[in-house]
C-alpha positions as CSV (number, residue, x, y, z in Angstrom):
1,M,-38.9,14.1,85.3
2,Q,-39.7,13.3,89.1
3,C,-37.2,13.8,91.8
4,R,-37.0,13.4,95.1
5,M,-35.2,14.7,98.3
6,R,-33.1,12.3,98.3
7,D,-32.5,12.3,95.1
8,L,-31.7,16.2,95.4
9,R,-29.2,15.7,98.0
10,C,-26.6,13.7,95.6
11,K,-26.5,16.7,93.1
12,E,-24.3,19.4,93.3
13,V,-25.1,23.2,92.2
14,I,-23.2,25.0,89.7
15,N,-23.4,28.6,88.8
16,I,-23.6,29.0,84.9
17,S,-23.2,32.7,85.4
18,D,-19.0,32.4,86.6
19,G,-18.9,28.5,86.4
20,C,-18.1,28.2,90.2
21,R,-19.2,25.7,92.2
22,L,-21.6,25.9,94.8
23,G,-21.4,22.6,96.6
24,F,-24.7,20.1,97.1
25,V,-28.3,20.3,98.3
26,S,-28.6,20.6,102.0
27,D,-32.3,21.8,102.1
28,V,-35.5,22.4,100.5
29,D,-37.8,25.1,101.0
30,I,-41.3,24.3,100.3
31,R,-44.5,26.3,100.8
32,I,-46.6,23.4,102.7
33,P,-50.0,24.7,101.7
34,E,-49.8,24.3,98.1
35,G,-47.0,21.9,98.1
36,Q,-44.9,24.7,96.1
37,V,-41.0,24.5,96.0
38,I,-39.6,28.0,96.9
39,A,-35.7,27.4,96.9
40,I,-32.6,25.2,97.7
41,V,-30.3,25.8,100.2
42,V,-26.7,24.9,99.3
43,N,-24.2,24.5,102.4
44,G,-21.1,26.5,101.7
45,P,-17.8,25.2,101.7
46,C,-15.8,24.0,104.5
47,R,-13.4,25.8,106.5
48,F,-9.9,24.7,107.2
49,F,-10.8,20.9,106.8
50,G,-13.9,21.4,108.2
51,L,-12.6,22.1,111.9
52,F,-13.7,25.5,111.9
53,G,-17.2,25.0,110.2
54,R,-18.6,25.9,107.0
55,G,-19.1,29.4,105.3
56,E,-22.4,30.9,104.5
57,E,-25.3,28.8,103.0
58,F,-26.5,30.3,99.6
59,Y,-30.3,30.3,99.5
60,I,-31.1,29.6,95.4
61,P,-35.0,30.9,94.8
62,W,-36.6,28.0,92.3
63,E,-36.6,30.3,89.6
64,C,-32.8,30.3,89.6
65,I,-32.4,27.3,88.5
66,Q,-32.2,26.5,84.7
67,R,-31.8,22.8,84.3
68,I,-31.8,19.8,86.4
69,G,-29.1,17.2,85.4
70,D,-28.8,13.5,86.2
71,D,-26.0,14.6,88.6
72,I,-25.4,18.2,88.6
73,I,-28.2,21.2,88.8
74,L,-27.1,24.5,86.6
75,I,-28.3,27.5,88.1
76,D,-27.8,31.2,87.0
77,K,-27.6,33.9,90.1
78,P,-24.9,36.2,90.2
79,F,-23.7,36.4,94.0
80,Q,-21.7,39.3,95.3
81,R,-18.0,38.5,95.5
82,R,-15.3,39.5,98.6
83,E,-12.4,41.0,97.9
84,P,-9.8,39.6,99.6
85,G,-8.7,42.7,101.4
86,Q,-12.2,44.0,102.4
87,D,-12.4,41.9,105.5
88,R,-10.2,43.1,107.3
89,K,-9.2,46.7,108.8
90,R,-7.4,49.3,106.5
91,R,-4.2,49.9,109.0
92,R,-3.2,53.5,109.0
93,K,-0.3,55.2,108.2
94,F,1.7,56.7,110.2
């Protein structure tokens, strides 16, 4: 199967380990002398209708890609999930 960068940008990336939709491919990391694709980069989800930028980027090594279909890319990479309360500072109880 032949695929161009233009075609990759239209494909949605889905993680098969937890069924999470990560987003669309935004960039490709390529090793120039060998012409080898190292990884794909997926932008994180938008924050508050895109007004406050995007979340963190996902860097997905090429070895984690399981299958590239007509409209999706399936990957198998476990991501660490943050608990909603961990980002906040703990309050002291008096």
